[in-house]
VOGU-3710 file (C-alpha; in Angstrom, 3 decimals, decimal comma):
1> mrlekadivi> 4,812/16,285/-8,584  5,495/12,731/-9,789  1,981/12,221/-11,090  2,442/14,990/-13,637  5,450/13,192/-15,140  4,068/9,637/-15,042  3,158/7,790/-18,233  0,967/5,263/-16,433  -0,486/5,081/-12,943  -1,184/1,740/-11,278
11> ylnlsrfvcl> -3,621/2,017/-8,405  -3,641/-1,062/-6,164  -7,249/-1,258/-5,054  -6,709/-3,574/-2,083  -9,243/-4,101/0,687  -8,637/-2,975/4,238  -8,616/-6,603/5,349  -5,887/-7,547/2,851  -3,731/-4,572/3,849  -4,036/-5,173/7,596
21> tsyikrviph> -3,553/-8,937/7,254  -0,412/-8,399/5,164  0,936/-5,926/7,713  0,312/-8,273/10,638  1,840/-11,255/8,789  4,948/-9,163/8,130  5,267/-7,838/11,686  4,448/-10,845/13,914  7,525/-12,978/13,043  9,844/-10,029/13,665
31> igkgradmqe> 8,451/-8,396/16,840  11,335/-7,148/18,945  13,827/-7,836/16,132  14,824/-6,055/12,974  14,036/-7,098/9,403  16,441/-7,219/6,481  14,764/-4,135/4,951  15,039/-2,079/8,180  17,949/-0,329/9,823  19,495/-2,368/12,615
41> vclekldfkf> 18,454/0,121/15,285  14,762/-0,194/14,328  12,966/-3,005/16,096  9,674/-4,282/14,702  6,535/-3,671/16,751  2,796/-3,624/16,232  2,026/-0,002/15,479  -1,632/0,660/16,247  -1,408/4,194/14,859  -0,267/2,736/11,520
51> mkytwnfpkt> -3,021/0,099/11,675  -5,595/2,873/12,158  -4,091/4,816/9,241  -4,307/1,691/7,058  -7,914/1,037/8,065  -8,965/4,643/7,377  -6,899/5,011/4,183  -9,804/4,516/1,713  -11,776/7,329/3,375  -8,868/9,729/3,836
61> sgrrnkerlg> -5,711/9,501/1,735  -7,230/7,051/-0,738  -10,033/9,468/-1,587  -7,532/12,329/-2,055  -5,376/10,136/-4,291  -8,359/9,263/-6,492  -9,234/12,969/-6,747  -5,673/13,734/-7,851  -5,880/11,010/-10,485  -9,057/12,617/-11,786
71> mysnkkyenm> -7,125/15,844/-12,405  -4,927/14,022/-14,923  -7,417/12,479/-17,307  -4,694/12,238/-19,983  -2,871/9,547/-17,955  -3,343/5,848/-18,474  -4,890/4,621/-15,257  -4,917/0,955/-14,235  -7,138/0,010/-11,308  -5,648/-3,269/-10,119
81> siemynsiin> -7,663/-5,778/-8,092  -6,165/-8,102/-5,494  -6,544/-11,051/-7,878  -4,581/-9,288/-10,618  -1,968/-8,138/-8,102  -1,507/-11,678/-6,765  -1,194/-13,154/-10,251  1,593/-10,689/-11,064  3,402/-11,199/-7,737  3,172/-14,994/-7,992
91> ry> 4,997/-14,929/-11,338  8,201/-13,825/-9,622
//
């Protein structure tokens, strides 16, 4: 497992709204077309199953991920807010 070998874990604690808004902003301009980071045969579409997964993430996978982090108390753990994330991203 990667977590066992990690020196530091950065957990992006982003809200559901931020995640869904980012997804929609990425998808809308490319609906019916491909993106540079996708294979040519894959056309972009609004995926409501993925949107549901994103919305439920904090209650499902997010909770499991936090439990896994708790198992490795010897790891440096950085809980990153959206403000901190944006300040890092905007530097580049």
